[in-house]
matplotlib code that plots the C-alpha trace (Angstrom):
import matplotlib.pyplot as plt

x = [-20.2, -17.2, -14.4, -11.3, -7.9, -4.6, -1.4, 2.2, 4.6, 8.3, 9.5, 11.4, 8.4, 7.2, 3.6, 3.0, 4.6, 2.3, -0.7, 0.2, -0.4, -4.1, -7.2, -9.5, -13.2, -14.8, -15.1, -13.1, -10.3, -8.7, -5.3, -2.5, 1.0, 2.8, 6.5, 7.6, 8.5, 5.6, 1.9, -0.3, -3.0, -6.1, -6.7, -9.3, -11.4, -13.5, -16.5, -18.2, -19.8, -19.6, -17.2, -13.4, -13.2, -9.6, -8.6, -5.1, -2.4, 0.4, 4.1, 5.1, 1.5, -0.8, -4.4, -7.4, -11.1, -12.9, -16.0, -18.8, -18.2, -21.2, -20.6, -24.3, -25.5, -22.6, -20.2, -17.4, -15.5, -13.6, -10.2, -8.3, -5.6, -3.1, -0.4, 2.8, 3.0, 5.8, 7.1, 4.9, 4.4, 1.0, -0.1, -3.4, -5.1, -8.1, -10.1, -13.1, -15.2, -18.0, -20.9, -20.4, -17.0, -14.2, -11.8, -9.4, -6.6, -4.5, -2.0, -1.0, 1.5, -0.1, 1.3, -1.8, -4.2, -7.9, -10.2, -9.3, -6.0, -8.0, -10.6, -7.8, -6.3, -9.8, -10.3, -7.0, -8.1, -8.3, -7.2, -6.1, -2.4, 0.2, 1.2, 4.4, 5.1, 7.8, 7.4, 11.0, 12.1, 9.0, 7.8, 4.1, 3.0, -0.4, -1.4, -4.5, -4.0, -6.2, -6.0, -8.4, -11.1, -10.7, -9.8, -7.4, -6.5, -3.0, -1.2, 2.3, 4.2, 7.9]
y = [2.9, 4.8, 3.4, 5.5, 4.2, 5.7, 3.5, 4.2, 3.6, 3.6, 6.1, 3.4, 1.1, 0.6, 1.2, -2.6, -3.0, -0.2, -1.9, -5.0, -3.1, -2.6, -4.7, -3.5, -4.1, -1.3, -1.3, 1.9, 3.3, 6.7, 6.3, 8.8, 7.8, 10.7, 9.7, 13.1, 14.4, 17.0, 16.7, 17.1, 19.5, 19.6, 23.2, 22.9, 20.6, 20.5, 18.2, 17.7, 14.4, 13.2, 14.6, 14.2, 11.8, 12.1, 14.7, 15.6, 13.0, 12.8, 12.5, 8.9, 7.8, 6.3, 7.4, 6.8, 6.0, 2.9, 3.7, 1.5, 2.5, 0.7, 1.6, 1.4, 3.8, 5.8, 8.1, 10.2, 13.0, 15.3, 16.7, 18.0, 20.5, 19.8, 22.1, 20.4, 21.9, 24.3, 24.4, 26.7, 23.9, 22.3, 19.2, 18.3, 15.0, 14.3, 11.2, 10.3, 7.1, 6.1, 5.7, 8.8, 9.1, 6.8, 6.2, 9.1, 10.3, 13.5, 15.3, 18.9, 21.2, 24.6, 26.3, 28.2, 27.5, 27.0, 25.1, 26.8, 24.7, 21.5, 22.5, 23.3, 19.8, 18.3, 20.0, 18.7, 15.0, 13.2, 9.6, 6.8, 6.8, 7.0, 10.6, 12.1, 15.8, 17.6, 20.4, 20.6, 19.1, 16.9, 14.5, 13.5, 10.3, 8.9, 5.5, 3.3, -0.1, -3.2, -5.4, -8.2, -6.8, -3.3, -0.3, 2.0, 5.5, 5.7, 9.0, 9.2, 12.3, 11.9]
z = [8.3, 9.4, 11.5, 12.2, 13.2, 14.3, 14.5, 15.3, 12.4, 11.7, 9.1, 7.3, 6.7, 3.1, 2.1, 2.1, 5.6, 6.9, 5.3, 7.3, 10.5, 9.9, 9.8, 7.0, 7.1, 5.0, 1.2, 1.0, 3.2, 3.2, 4.9, 5.5, 6.7, 8.3, 8.3, 9.5, 12.9, 12.6, 13.2, 10.1, 11.2, 9.1, 8.1, 5.4, 3.3, 0.2, 0.5, -2.9, -2.1, 1.6, 4.1, 4.4, 7.4, 8.7, 11.3, 12.5, 12.1, 14.7, 13.9, 12.9, 12.7, 10.1, 10.4, 8.4, 8.0, 6.7, 4.7, 3.4, -0.2, -1.7, -5.3, -6.2, -3.6, -2.0, -3.6, -2.2, -3.7, -1.4, -0.5, 2.6, 3.3, 6.1, 7.5, 8.4, 11.9, 12.5, 9.0, 7.0, 4.5, 3.5, 1.6, 0.1, -0.6, -2.8, -3.6, -5.7, -5.9, -8.3, -9.2, -11.4, -13.0, -11.9, -9.0, -8.7, -6.5, -6.3, -4.1, -3.9, -2.2, -2.2, 0.9, 1.9, 4.8, 4.4, 2.1, -1.3, -1.6, -1.0, -3.6, -6.1, -5.6, -5.9, -9.2, -10.6, -10.1, -13.4, -12.9, -10.5, -11.4, -8.6, -7.8, -6.2, -5.5, -3.6, -1.1, 0.1, 2.4, 2.2, -0.4, -0.8, -2.5, -3.3, -4.6, -4.8, -3.2, -2.9, 0.2, 1.1, -1.3, 0.1, -2.0, -0.1, -1.1, 0.5, 1.1, 2.4, 3.7, 4.2]

ax = plt.figure().add_subplot(projection="3d")
ax.plot(x, y, z, "-o")
ax.set_aspect("equal")
plt.show()
């Protein structure tokens, strides 16, 4: 099961306010909130287990994908590299889900195109703690959220 969504957001909304905008039906969700005035253009991915499901993300949009995430049969472990259009800056997002290992989340700010930056961020993943990094003038945050029994890997670029 994969169900993608793309919703307009206000840059001043909190993570919880953005989560209120969606209806979640999968067991796992990969969600990115782009609070910038630039499109996030996917320029690379590292797909260790399954395939990174989110494409380009428009300015002031939250986009994502709902996945089945059956912890006894499915696993996912992947990362993506996004260019912040027109800025020369890049951000990377990485996630991992059992059955092998544990839930993990990571962000990166390697300003290189292609899949190697995504793979580097994927290799850095070690835990599920919240993350925040700067790539001036942008800040990138990552957190694991739970909503209505759904596990959400939530990434925010502001």
